[in-house]
Each structure stands twice: as C-alpha cells, then as structure tokens.
C-alpha positions in Angstrom: 36.4 73.4 99.7 33.0 73.6 100.4 29.9 74.0 98.5 26.2 75.2 98.9 23.1 74.6 97.0 20.1 76.8 97.3 17.3 74.6 98.8 14.5 75.2 95.4 11.2 77.1 96.9 7.8 75.6 95.7 6.2 78.0 94.0 2.8 77.6 93.5 -0.4 78.9 91.1 -3.7 78.2 92.1 -6.4 77.8 90.2 -10.2 77.5 91.0 -13.4 76.4 88.6 -16.3 77.2 88.9 -15.4 80.6 90.7 -18.9 81.2 91.5 -20.5 78.6 93.3 -24.5 77.9 95.1 -24.8 78.9 98.9 -25.3 75.8 100.9 -28.7 75.4 101.8 -30.6 77.5 99.0 -32.3 74.9 96.7 -29.5 73.9 94.2 -26.9 72.0 96.9 -25.3 70.4 93.6 -23.8 73.6 92.9 -22.1 74.7 95.9 -18.6 73.4 95.6 -15.4 73.7 93.3 -12.3 72.3 92.4 -9.2 73.6 93.4 -6.1 73.2 91.2 -2.2 73.8 92.3 0.3 73.2 90.1 4.0 74.0 91.1 6.7 74.3 88.3 10.3 72.9 89.0 9.3 71.6 92.4 11.7 70.2 94.8 13.1 66.4 94.6 10.9 65.8 98.1 7.9 67.8 96.9 5.8 70.8 97.9 3.4 70.7 100.8 0.7 73.1 100.5 -1.9 74.2 103.4 -5.2 75.9 102.5 -7.2 79.0 104.5 -10.3 80.1 103.7 -10.8 83.9 104.2 -14.0 85.7 103.8 -14.0 89.1 101.6 -17.3 90.4 101.3 -20.5 89.1 102.6 -23.6 90.5 101.2 -26.7 91.5 102.8 -25.5 91.1 106.5 -24.4 94.5 108.2 -23.3 92.4 111.4 -20.1 91.1 112.7 -19.6 87.9 114.3 -18.8 84.2 114.0 -19.6 84.1 110.4 -19.4 80.6 108.7 -17.2 80.2 105.8 -16.5 77.6 103.3 -14.4 74.4 104.0 -12.0 72.9 101.6 -11.1 69.0 101.7 -8.5 67.6 102.3 -6.9 71.1 103.7 -3.4 69.8 103.4 -2.2 68.5 99.8 1.7 67.6 98.7 2.4 68.3 94.9 5.1 65.6 94.1 8.9 66.5 93.0 9.5 66.6 89.1 10.1 69.0 86.7 6.1 69.9 87.5 3.2 68.6 89.6 -0.2 69.1 90.6 -2.4 68.0 92.9 -6.4 68.8 93.6 -9.1 69.9 96.7 -12.7 70.5 96.9 -13.8 74.0 98.0 -17.1 73.7 99.2 -19.3 76.5 100.4 -21.4 77.6 103.4 -24.6 78.9 104.0 -23.5 82.0 103.8 -23.6 84.4 100.2 -20.5 86.7 99.5 -17.1 86.6 98.6 -14.7 84.4 99.6 -10.3 83.6 99.1 -8.8 80.4 98.6 -5.2 80.8 100.1 -2.3 78.5 99.1 0.5 78.4 101.6 3.8 76.7 101.7 5.6 76.7 105.1 3.5 79.6 106.4 3.9 81.9 103.8 1.3 82.5 101.2 1.8 81.6 97.9 -0.9 81.8 95.8 -4.5 82.6 96.3 -8.0 82.2 94.5 -11.3 83.9 94.6 -15.1 82.3 94.5 -18.3 84.0 94.6 -21.2 82.5 96.7 -24.6 83.8 95.2 -28.2 82.6 94.0 -28.4 83.7 90.6 -31.2 86.0 89.0 -32.1 87.6 92.5 -34.0 91.0 92.0 -34.8 94.0 93.9 -38.3 93.7 94.4 -39.2 97.4 95.0 -41.9 99.7 96.3 -45.1 99.4 95.1 -48.9 100.7 95.6 -50.7 97.3 96.9 -47.9 95.9 99.5 -46.1 97.5 102.4 -42.3 95.9 102.6 -42.3 95.5 106.3 -38.8 93.6 108.4 -35.5 95.8 108.5 -36.1 98.0 105.2 -33.8 100.2 105.6 -31.6 99.9 108.4 -30.7 97.5 111.2 -28.4 94.1 110.5 -30.1 93.5 107.0 -31.0 96.5 105.4 -31.4 95.1 101.7 -33.8 92.5 102.0 -36.5 92.4 99.6 -34.8 90.1 97.0 -36.5 87.8 94.8 -36.8 85.9 91.3 -38.6 87.2 88.5 -41.6 84.6 89.3 -41.6 85.3 92.7 -41.7 89.2 91.9 -44.2 89.5 89.0 -46.6 86.8 91.4 -46.3 88.5 94.1 -47.2 91.4 92.4 -50.1 89.8 90.8 -51.2 88.5 94.6 -51.1 92.1 96.2 -52.8 93.8 93.4 -55.7 91.5 93.3 -55.8 91.9 97.0 -55.8 95.4 97.1 -59.0 95.8 94.4 -60.7 93.8 96.3 -60.6 94.6 100.2 -58.6 98.2 99.6 -56.1 97.2 101.9 -52.5 96.4 101.2 -50.4 93.4 102.2 -47.0 93.5 103.8 -44.2 91.5 102.1 -41.7 90.4 105.3 -37.9 89.6 104.7 -38.0 88.2 101.3 -34.1 87.3 100.5 -31.3 89.3 100.7 -29.6 90.4 97.3 -27.0 87.2 96.7 -29.9 84.9 98.7 -28.0 82.8 101.1 -28.5 82.5 105.1 -31.0 84.8 106.2 -30.6 85.3 109.7 -32.5 88.0 112.3 -29.9 88.1 115.3 -31.3 90.2 119.2 -33.8 89.4 120.1 -35.3 86.9 118.0 -32.0 84.7 118.3 -28.6 84.9 117.4 -26.7 86.2 114.3 -25.5 83.6 111.8 -28.2 81.1 112.7 -31.2 80.0 111.0 -34.9 81.4 112.3 -35.6 83.0 109.0 -34.1 79.7 106.7 -37.1 79.6 104.2 -36.4 82.5 102.6 -33.6 81.3 101.2 -35.9 80.1 98.9 -39.1 82.1 98.7 -40.7 85.2 99.7 -42.9 85.3 102.9 -46.4 87.3 102.9 -48.1 88.8 105.7 -51.6 90.3 105.8 
C-alpha cells in the first residue's frame, strides 16, 4: 500500500512600508526606500523561496514610451524559514521616475502577492496661466503636457517676480518647464536628448525663468 502526501504550497503575504516614497534625485534621498515584509503561514519545512519583480503601473507626467527606469528590490530573492510561521524582508529603492509601481512576490514563477508603492514629490501644485508671464515649453501637447508644477513657495515667489517685472518693463517673462505633477525625472526627448535621460535634471528641484 502506498501513501501520498500533498506538498505544502508557499502561500505568502506582502506588505510595504512606507507605501509612498520620493523619486531618487528629487532632493530628499533619505526618503526613497521602503521595507518589504513577506510572511508565510504554515510554510513547508524547507521554507519558501520568494523572488521579487517590479512592474510600473502608472507613469505620471510622461506621455511617451521607452525603456522606463524603475525601482529595485534588494535582495531580489529571499527565503522564508520553514515552520509554523515565518517572515523575511527586503528593501525597495525608487528610481528617478515618479508614478506607481507594483512589487510582485513570486514562488516557483507563480505570483503569490503584490503591493503598490507611489513614487511622488509631495506638495506640488499646477502653476496655471497668468497675465504677467507666459508658460513656455510643452504646455498642452507632446511628451510632457503637464509640466508647470511647483511648491507653494515657488509659485508665490515666481508670481511676485513676474508681476514686478511686468510693472517695470510692461513685458512678460516666460516660465519654462518647471516640474511634472509628481516631480521626479523631467526628460526632454528628441531632438534635444533621449527619453529617460536628464537634460532637465535641475527641474525636479526648482523652476527656471526665461526673459
């Protein structure tokens, strides 16, 4: 007589904290990482080997395709010890690009769980149109249609400057390509550069004004 026992599956749960981080290079690099916790209930005696994948969900502000940079997970593979319960952790680190990404946990090539992280600069607002300045750059069409975002202080002080200039010279200034809605990498693309490169690297930190 033969007895067969069913092999225990590795059923895991994944959690990421914090679930919202800054893009790399946006001026707050101490807030670009999250801790990924993966736990298993009644894992098999040999434990569970979990592999991580990062998949972009949304890319905020970029209306173009290409080899989009994405965050990384270190280590890319973890082992949850066997026993009645087990857990292990890894670290997610954001790329320069803002948006949402999924952290996917796989066991033997099968997805077992996922968590979403938002990569975002907090506190950015649309600059909007005004009578004493002109919004220049890609304002309505093109690869980066929403490109005049800034902090409260940037918007207020730039308005003051534009109004003062207009009062003195009866002319408007051009406000060129400030930041994208969630900040992060602001590329330009052909013919000035390749997508996902950094000719506009400083624009993730402050606005630029052109007379």
